[in-house]
OpenMM code with the backbone's topology and positions (N, CA, C; nanometers):
from openmm import Vec3, app, unit

residues = "MET GLY ARG LEU THR ARG TRP PRO ASP ARG ARG ALA GLU ILE GLY PRO LEU LEU ASP ALA MET GLN ALA GLU LEU VAL ARG VAL GLY LEU TRP GLU THR ALA PRO PRO PRO PRO ALA SER MET ALA SER ALA LEU PRO PHE CYS CYS ASP ARG LEU ARG PHE THR GLN TRP LEU GLN TRP VAL PHE ILE PRO ARG THR ARG ALA LEU LEU ASP ALA GLY GLY SER PHE PRO LEU LYS SER ALA MET ARG PRO MET ALA GLU GLU ALA LEU ALA GLY CYS GLU TRP ASP ALA GLY PRO LEU ILE GLU SER ILE GLY ARG LEU ASP GLN ALA ILE ASN CYS LEU PRO ALA".split()
positions = [
    Vec3(-9.8418, 9.6168, 5.2165),
    Vec3(-9.7279, 9.5945, 5.1310),
    Vec3(-9.7407, 9.4569, 5.0667),
    Vec3(-9.7044, 9.4449, 4.9390),
    Vec3(-9.7165, 9.3191, 4.8664),
    Vec3(-9.6172, 9.2147, 4.9142),
    Vec3(-9.6497, 9.0920, 4.8894),
    Vec3(-9.5648, 8.9804, 4.9281),
    Vec3(-9.4462, 8.9711, 4.8318),
    Vec3(-9.3279, 8.9605, 4.8853),
    Vec3(-9.2087, 8.9460, 4.8029),
    Vec3(-9.1826, 8.7986, 4.7779),
    Vec3(-9.1532, 8.7648, 4.6540),
    Vec3(-9.1204, 8.6265, 4.6211),
    Vec3(-8.9920, 8.6240, 4.5389),
    Vec3(-8.9153, 8.5202, 4.5574),
    Vec3(-8.7934, 8.5030, 4.4790),
    Vec3(-8.8159, 8.4122, 4.3594),
    Vec3(-8.9208, 8.3347, 4.3630),
    Vec3(-8.9467, 8.2376, 4.2571),
    Vec3(-9.0737, 8.2749, 4.1835),
    Vec3(-9.0825, 8.2380, 4.0572),
    Vec3(-9.2071, 8.2645, 3.9844),
    Vec3(-9.3212, 8.1829, 4.0452),
    Vec3(-9.4407, 8.2305, 4.0272),
    Vec3(-9.5587, 8.1599, 4.0792),
    Vec3(-9.5804, 8.0345, 3.9956),
    Vec3(-9.5482, 7.9197, 4.0520),
    Vec3(-9.5606, 7.7931, 3.9803),
    Vec3(-9.7066, 7.7559, 3.9590),
    Vec3(-9.7992, 7.8122, 4.0396),
    Vec3(-9.9424, 7.7862, 4.0187),
    Vec3(-9.9845, 7.8272, 3.8778),
    Vec3(-9.9226, 7.9336, 3.8261),
    Vec3(-9.9579, 7.9836, 3.6929),
    Vec3(-9.9247, 7.8819, 3.5835),
    Vec3(-9.8355, 7.7885, 3.6122),
    Vec3(-9.7979, 7.6861, 3.5146),
    Vec3(-9.8986, 7.5712, 3.5096),
    Vec3(-9.9752, 7.5540, 3.6152),
    Vec3(-10.0595, 7.4351, 3.6272),
    Vec3(-10.1718, 7.4330, 3.5242),
    Vec3(-10.2428, 7.5428, 3.5061),
    Vec3(-10.3521, 7.5471, 3.4078),
    Vec3(-10.3062, 7.5110, 3.2676),
    Vec3(-10.1999, 7.5750, 3.2157),
    Vec3(-10.1514, 7.5379, 3.0826),
    Vec3(-10.1050, 7.3922, 3.0725),
    Vec3(-10.0507, 7.3375, 3.1810),
    Vec3(-10.0108, 7.1965, 3.1770),
    Vec3(-10.1329, 7.1054, 3.1709),
    Vec3(-10.2388, 7.1406, 3.2414),
    Vec3(-10.3642, 7.0641, 3.2310),
    Vec3(-10.4188, 7.0729, 3.0891),
    Vec3(-10.4104, 7.1930, 3.0294),
    Vec3(-10.4547, 7.2106, 2.8899),
    Vec3(-10.3739, 7.1222, 2.7959),
    Vec3(-10.2429, 7.1145, 2.8194),
    Vec3(-10.1561, 7.0312, 2.7350),
    Vec3(-10.1911, 6.8837, 2.7492),
    Vec3(-10.2203, 6.8415, 2.8715),
    Vec3(-10.2588, 6.7025, 2.8935),
    Vec3(-10.3892, 6.6717, 2.8201),
    Vec3(-10.4861, 6.7613, 2.8324),
    Vec3(-10.6136, 6.7416, 2.7643),
    Vec3(-10.5940, 6.7391, 2.6129),
    Vec3(-10.5163, 6.8326, 2.5608),
    Vec3(-10.4924, 6.8382, 2.4161),
    Vec3(-10.4267, 6.7109, 2.3660),
    Vec3(-10.3359, 6.6554, 2.4447),
    Vec3(-10.2690, 6.5318, 2.4032),
    Vec3(-10.3662, 6.4143, 2.4038),
    Vec3(-10.4528, 6.4079, 2.5037),
    Vec3(-10.5535, 6.3011, 2.5063),
    Vec3(-10.6490, 6.3136, 2.3867),
    Vec3(-10.6840, 6.4360, 2.3513),
    Vec3(-10.7688, 6.4583, 2.2336),
    Vec3(-10.6928, 6.4146, 2.1078),
    Vec3(-10.5670, 6.4561, 2.0967),
    Vec3(-10.4868, 6.4272, 1.9773),
    Vec3(-10.4757, 6.2777, 1.9504),
    Vec3(-10.4608, 6.1995, 2.0563),
    Vec3(-10.4439, 6.0548, 2.0365),
    Vec3(-10.5770, 5.9800, 2.0384),
    Vec3(-10.6879, 6.0531, 2.0468),
    Vec3(-10.8196, 5.9913, 2.0394),
    Vec3(-10.8676, 5.9262, 2.1674),
    Vec3(-10.8138, 5.9684, 2.2821),
    Vec3(-10.8538, 5.9073, 2.4090),
    Vec3(-10.9425, 5.9973, 2.4947),
    Vec3(-10.9750, 6.1161, 2.4462),
    Vec3(-11.0649, 6.2052, 2.5204),
    Vec3(-11.2063, 6.1560, 2.4949),
    Vec3(-11.2735, 6.1136, 2.5990),
    Vec3(-11.4050, 6.0514, 2.5861),
    Vec3(-11.5163, 6.1555, 2.5940),
    Vec3(-11.6273, 6.1258, 2.5282),
    Vec3(-11.7404, 6.2186, 2.5297),
    Vec3(-11.8401, 6.1872, 2.6395),
    Vec3(-11.8421, 6.0642, 2.6853),
    Vec3(-11.9358, 6.0247, 2.7916),
    Vec3(-11.8570, 5.9755, 2.9124),
    Vec3(-11.8950, 6.0213, 3.0303),
    Vec3(-11.8220, 5.9770, 3.1502),
    Vec3(-11.8496, 5.8314, 3.1831),
    Vec3(-11.7566, 5.7695, 3.2529),
    Vec3(-11.7815, 5.6330, 3.2999),
    Vec3(-11.8883, 5.6358, 3.4096),
    Vec3(-11.9436, 5.5220, 3.4459),
    Vec3(-12.0433, 5.5195, 3.5536),
    Vec3(-11.9846, 5.5793, 3.6815),
    Vec3(-12.0664, 5.6486, 3.7610),
    Vec3(-12.0164, 5.7104, 3.8847),
    Vec3(-11.9422, 5.6128, 3.9764),
    Vec3(-11.9856, 5.4890, 3.9805),
    Vec3(-11.9182, 5.3908, 4.0658),
    Vec3(-11.7720, 5.3714, 4.0247),
    Vec3(-11.7412, 5.3939, 3.8975),
    Vec3(-11.6039, 5.3792, 3.8502),
    Vec3(-11.5108, 5.4822, 3.9122),
    Vec3(-11.5655, 5.5966, 3.9472),
    Vec3(-11.4835, 5.7034, 4.0026),
    Vec3(-11.4861, 5.7045, 4.1548),
    Vec3(-11.5531, 5.6072, 4.2148),
    Vec3(-11.5647, 5.6005, 4.3603),
    Vec3(-11.4623, 5.5057, 4.4214),
    Vec3(-11.3631, 5.4697, 4.3475),
    Vec3(-11.2603, 5.3775, 4.3972),
    Vec3(-11.1825, 5.4404, 4.5117),
    Vec3(-11.1398, 5.3577, 4.6043),
    Vec3(-11.0554, 5.4039, 4.7144),
    Vec3(-10.9069, 5.3885, 4.6810),
    Vec3(-10.8765, 5.3262, 4.5690),
    Vec3(-10.7377, 5.3042, 4.5308),
    Vec3(-10.6820, 5.4256, 4.4570),
    Vec3(-10.5512, 5.4494, 4.4688),
    Vec3(-10.4909, 5.5607, 4.3950),
    Vec3(-10.5176, 5.5478, 4.2453),
    Vec3(-10.5445, 5.6604, 4.1836),
    Vec3(-10.5683, 5.6688, 4.0392),
    Vec3(-10.6902, 5.5876, 3.9953),
    Vec3(-10.7743, 5.5464, 4.0887),
    Vec3(-10.8904, 5.4604, 4.0577),
    Vec3(-10.8466, 5.3431, 3.9709),
    Vec3(-10.7259, 5.2918, 3.9988),
    Vec3(-10.6634, 5.1940, 3.9102),
    Vec3(-10.7391, 5.0626, 3.8985),
    Vec3(-10.8303, 5.0366, 3.9906),
    Vec3(-10.9081, 4.9138, 3.9808),
    Vec3(-11.0332, 4.9302, 3.8950),
    Vec3(-11.0657, 5.0547, 3.8594),
    Vec3(-11.1909, 5.0772, 3.7871),
    Vec3(-11.1782, 5.1609, 3.6612),
    Vec3(-11.0687, 5.2363, 3.6485),
    Vec3(-11.0498, 5.3232, 3.5319),
    Vec3(-10.9119, 5.3008, 3.4711),
    Vec3(-10.9026, 5.3224, 3.3410),
    Vec3(-10.7705, 5.3311, 3.2786),
    Vec3(-10.7069, 5.4623, 3.3258),
    Vec3(-10.5764, 5.4699, 3.3245),
    Vec3(-10.5071, 5.5902, 3.3702),
    Vec3(-10.5541, 5.7134, 3.2938),
    Vec3(-10.5723, 5.7005, 3.1629),
    Vec3(-10.6165, 5.8151, 3.0832),
    Vec3(-10.7587, 5.8576, 3.1208),
    Vec3(-10.8430, 5.7626, 3.1579),
    Vec3(-10.9772, 5.7972, 3.2048),
    Vec3(-10.9689, 5.8722, 3.3378),
    Vec3(-10.8824, 5.8241, 3.4263),
    Vec3(-10.8652, 5.8908, 3.5548),
    Vec3(-10.8196, 6.0351, 3.5336),
    Vec3(-10.7242, 6.0558, 3.4399),
    Vec3(-10.6805, 6.1921, 3.4111),
    Vec3(-10.7987, 6.2786, 3.3682),
    Vec3(-10.8768, 6.2283, 3.2732),
    Vec3(-10.9862, 6.3072, 3.2174),
    Vec3(-11.0987, 6.3321, 3.3163),
    Vec3(-11.1415, 6.2298, 3.3851),
    Vec3(-11.2648, 6.2391, 3.4639),
    Vec3(-11.2436, 6.2710, 3.6114),
    Vec3(-11.1229, 6.2532, 3.6608),
    Vec3(-11.0974, 6.2786, 3.8031),
    Vec3(-10.9915, 6.3876, 3.8198),
    Vec3(-10.8707, 6.3617, 3.7729),
    Vec3(-10.7596, 6.4508, 3.8027),
    Vec3(-10.7742, 6.5898, 3.7410),
    Vec3(-10.7948, 6.5972, 3.6110),
    Vec3(-10.8004, 6.7284, 3.5454),
    Vec3(-10.9139, 6.8140, 3.6022),
    Vec3(-11.0378, 6.7618, 3.6153),
    Vec3(-11.1438, 6.8470, 3.6715),
    Vec3(-11.1184, 6.8896, 3.8160),
    Vec3(-11.0695, 6.7978, 3.8981),
    Vec3(-11.0443, 6.8325, 4.0389),
    Vec3(-10.9314, 6.9343, 4.0515),
    Vec3(-10.8305, 6.9206, 3.9676),
    Vec3(-10.7183, 7.0142, 3.9744),
    Vec3(-10.7610, 7.1517, 3.9242),
    Vec3(-10.8423, 7.1564, 3.8187),
    Vec3(-10.8944, 7.2857, 3.7715),
    Vec3(-10.9798, 7.3516, 3.8803),
    Vec3(-11.0630, 7.2728, 3.9480),
    Vec3(-11.1470, 7.3269, 4.0549),
    Vec3(-11.0606, 7.3798, 4.1693),
    Vec3(-10.9548, 7.3105, 4.2009),
    Vec3(-10.8638, 7.3542, 4.3062),
    Vec3(-10.7972, 7.4860, 4.2680),
    Vec3(-10.7547, 7.4966, 4.1431),
    Vec3(-10.6960, 7.6219, 4.0943),
    Vec3(-10.7965, 7.7362, 4.1029),
    Vec3(-10.9174, 7.7118, 4.0523),
    Vec3(-11.0216, 7.8155, 4.0506),
    Vec3(-11.0564, 7.8639, 4.1907),
    Vec3(-11.0543, 7.7723, 4.2860),
    Vec3(-11.0912, 7.8067, 4.4236),
    Vec3(-10.9729, 7.8616, 4.5036),
    Vec3(-10.8538, 7.8610, 4.4452),
    Vec3(-10.7363, 7.9061, 4.5178),
    Vec3(-10.6970, 7.8117, 4.6295),
    Vec3(-10.7338, 7.6845, 4.6138),
    Vec3(-10.7077, 7.5850, 4.7169),
    Vec3(-10.5620, 7.5440, 4.7262),
    Vec3(-10.5326, 7.4705, 4.8303),
    Vec3(-10.3969, 7.4214, 4.8543),
    Vec3(-10.3734, 7.2906, 4.7809),
    Vec3(-10.2546, 7.2781, 4.7269),
    Vec3(-10.2142, 7.1563, 4.6587),
    Vec3(-10.1385, 7.0668, 4.7569),
    Vec3(-10.1276, 6.9386, 4.7241),
    Vec3(-10.0477, 6.8510, 4.8110),
    Vec3(-9.9030, 6.8986, 4.8134),
    Vec3(-9.8318, 6.8621, 4.9174),
    Vec3(-9.6919, 6.9028, 4.9297),
    Vec3(-9.6028, 6.8302, 4.8299),
    Vec3(-9.6463, 6.7129, 4.7846),
    Vec3(-9.5648, 6.6313, 4.6936),
    Vec3(-9.6537, 6.5693, 4.5873),
    Vec3(-9.6085, 6.5774, 4.4645),
    Vec3(-9.6776, 6.5113, 4.3536),
    Vec3(-9.5777, 6.4204, 4.2840),
    Vec3(-9.6184, 6.2981, 4.2581),
    Vec3(-9.5318, 6.2006, 4.1913),
    Vec3(-9.6170, 6.1135, 4.0992),
    Vec3(-9.6828, 6.1784, 4.0035),
    Vec3(-9.7678, 6.1045, 3.9100),
    Vec3(-9.6897, 6.0454, 3.7933),
    Vec3(-9.5755, 6.1043, 3.7610),
    Vec3(-9.5019, 6.0571, 3.6439),
    Vec3(-9.4689, 5.9081, 3.6493),
    Vec3(-9.4194, 5.8541, 3.7626),
    Vec3(-9.3920, 5.7097, 3.7639),
    Vec3(-9.5163, 5.6255, 3.7330),
    Vec3(-9.6316, 5.6656, 3.7842),
    Vec3(-9.7544, 5.5920, 3.7536),
    Vec3(-9.7881, 5.6047, 3.6059),
    Vec3(-9.7717, 5.7242, 3.5509),
    Vec3(-9.7984, 5.7442, 3.4077),
    Vec3(-9.7066, 5.6564, 3.3236),
    Vec3(-9.5797, 5.6528, 3.3588),
    Vec3(-9.4849, 5.5695, 3.2839),
    Vec3(-9.5243, 5.4223, 3.2891),
    Vec3(-9.5645, 5.3762, 3.4063),
    Vec3(-9.6066, 5.2371, 3.4224),
    Vec3(-9.7360, 5.2087, 3.3464),
    Vec3(-9.8349, 5.2954, 3.3655),
    Vec3(-9.9668, 5.2728, 3.3063),
    Vec3(-9.9653, 5.2845, 3.1540),
    Vec3(-9.8764, 5.3680, 3.1015),
    Vec3(-9.8758, 5.3930, 2.9577),
    Vec3(-9.7659, 5.3171, 2.8835),
    Vec3(-9.6914, 5.2347, 2.9549),
    Vec3(-9.5863, 5.1550, 2.8909),
    Vec3(-9.6485, 5.0615, 2.7883),
    Vec3(-9.5920, 5.0607, 2.6702),
    Vec3(-9.6385, 4.9695, 2.5666),
    Vec3(-9.7677, 5.0096, 2.4979),
    Vec3(-9.8153, 5.1299, 2.5223),
    Vec3(-9.9398, 5.1694, 2.4550),
    Vec3(-9.9136, 5.1878, 2.3058),
    Vec3(-10.0194, 5.1909, 2.2288),
    Vec3(-10.0100, 5.1928, 2.0831),
    Vec3(-9.9754, 5.3310, 2.0271),
    Vec3(-9.9732, 5.4307, 2.1077),
    Vec3(-9.9453, 5.5680, 2.0648),
    Vec3(-9.8257, 5.6207, 2.1431),
    Vec3(-9.7670, 5.7281, 2.0959),
    Vec3(-9.6507, 5.7872, 2.1620),
    Vec3(-9.6963, 5.8606, 2.2874),
    Vec3(-9.6735, 5.7995, 2.4025),
    Vec3(-9.7159, 5.8580, 2.5293),
    Vec3(-9.6165, 5.9607, 2.5815),
    Vec3(-9.5040, 5.9786, 2.5147),
    Vec3(-9.3999, 6.0700, 2.5614),
    Vec3(-9.4487, 6.2110, 2.5920),
    Vec3(-9.5227, 6.2760, 2.5025),
    Vec3(-9.5680, 6.4117, 2.5318),
    Vec3(-9.6600, 6.4195, 2.6545),
    Vec3(-9.7464, 6.3218, 2.6720),
    Vec3(-9.8351, 6.3214, 2.7887),
    Vec3(-9.7541, 6.2989, 2.9160),
    Vec3(-9.6633, 6.2041, 2.9126),
    Vec3(-9.5794, 6.1758, 3.0292),
    Vec3(-9.4944, 6.2978, 3.0637),
    Vec3(-9.4440, 6.3656, 2.9634),
    Vec3(-9.3633, 6.4861, 2.9873),
    Vec3(-9.4470, 6.5958, 3.0538),
    Vec3(-9.5699, 6.6149, 3.0080),
    Vec3(-9.6584, 6.7146, 3.0708),
    Vec3(-9.6869, 6.6777, 3.2156),
    Vec3(-9.7077, 6.5511, 3.2411),
    Vec3(-9.7339, 6.5052, 3.3782),
    Vec3(-9.6108, 6.5293, 3.4656),
    Vec3(-9.4925, 6.5026, 3.4126),
    Vec3(-9.3695, 6.5277, 3.4873),
    Vec3(-9.3511, 6.6759, 3.5177),
    Vec3(-9.3818, 6.7618, 3.4211),
    Vec3(-9.3713, 6.9063, 3.4449),
    Vec3(-9.4746, 6.9519, 3.5474),
    Vec3(-9.5915, 6.8897, 3.5469),
    Vec3(-9.6929, 6.9216, 3.6473),
    Vec3(-9.6441, 6.8795, 3.7862),
    Vec3(-9.5856, 6.7609, 3.7974),
    Vec3(-9.5257, 6.7191, 3.9244),
    Vec3(-9.4275, 6.8253, 3.9733),
    Vec3(-9.3400, 6.8705, 3.8864),
    Vec3(-9.2392, 6.9701, 3.9245),
    Vec3(-9.3045, 7.0994, 3.9710),
    Vec3(-9.4051, 7.1458, 3.8985),
    Vec3(-9.4711, 7.2710, 3.9358),
    Vec3(-9.5354, 7.2584, 4.0731),
    Vec3(-9.6044, 7.1488, 4.0979),
    Vec3(-9.6695, 7.1285, 4.2277),
    Vec3(-9.5644, 7.1158, 4.3382),
    Vec3(-9.4579, 7.0428, 4.3116),
    Vec3(-9.3553, 7.0204, 4.4128),
    Vec3(-9.2791, 7.1483, 4.4481),
    Vec3(-9.2848, 7.2482, 4.3624),
    Vec3(-9.2155, 7.3749, 4.3883),
    Vec3(-9.3067, 7.4805, 4.4501),
    Vec3(-9.4329, 7.4464, 4.4719),
    Vec3(-9.5229, 7.5429, 4.5353),
    Vec3(-9.4820, 7.5608, 4.6809),
    Vec3(-9.5021, 7.6815, 4.7335),
    Vec3(-9.4716, 7.7010, 4.8758),
    Vec3(-9.5644, 7.6194, 4.9628),
    Vec3(-9.5122, 7.5714, 5.0730),
    Vec3(-9.5922, 7.4888, 5.1658),
    Vec3(-9.6953, 7.5725, 5.2378),
] * unit.nanometer
topology = app.Topology()
chain = topology.addChain("A")
for resn in residues:
    res = topology.addResidue(resn, chain)
    for name in ("N", "CA", "C"):
        topology.addAtom(name, app.Element.getBySymbol(name[0]), res)
């Protein structure tokens, strides 16, 4: 017998939100064609904040790892709170970061609503 659910599958929202984040980075000219050196992505700090810009971390670490997790049917963290970091990291940038921050906030919500 199939599993009964009362809520829509929030996992289905994650892929399109990653697509929206990527599209926004492309739109504002921040989607890079060459990856940073591997050592840049080996940081032990959250968001690789000591070695990458937040937008680089999204492109080279977060988006690929999250897509791989989706593809593999893996488990997501119980709590996601990237929006505050996005707001801090993108404050005062030269482009309108609102659409990217909004996508990140919606991604937080989708992850936070996944069953444990």
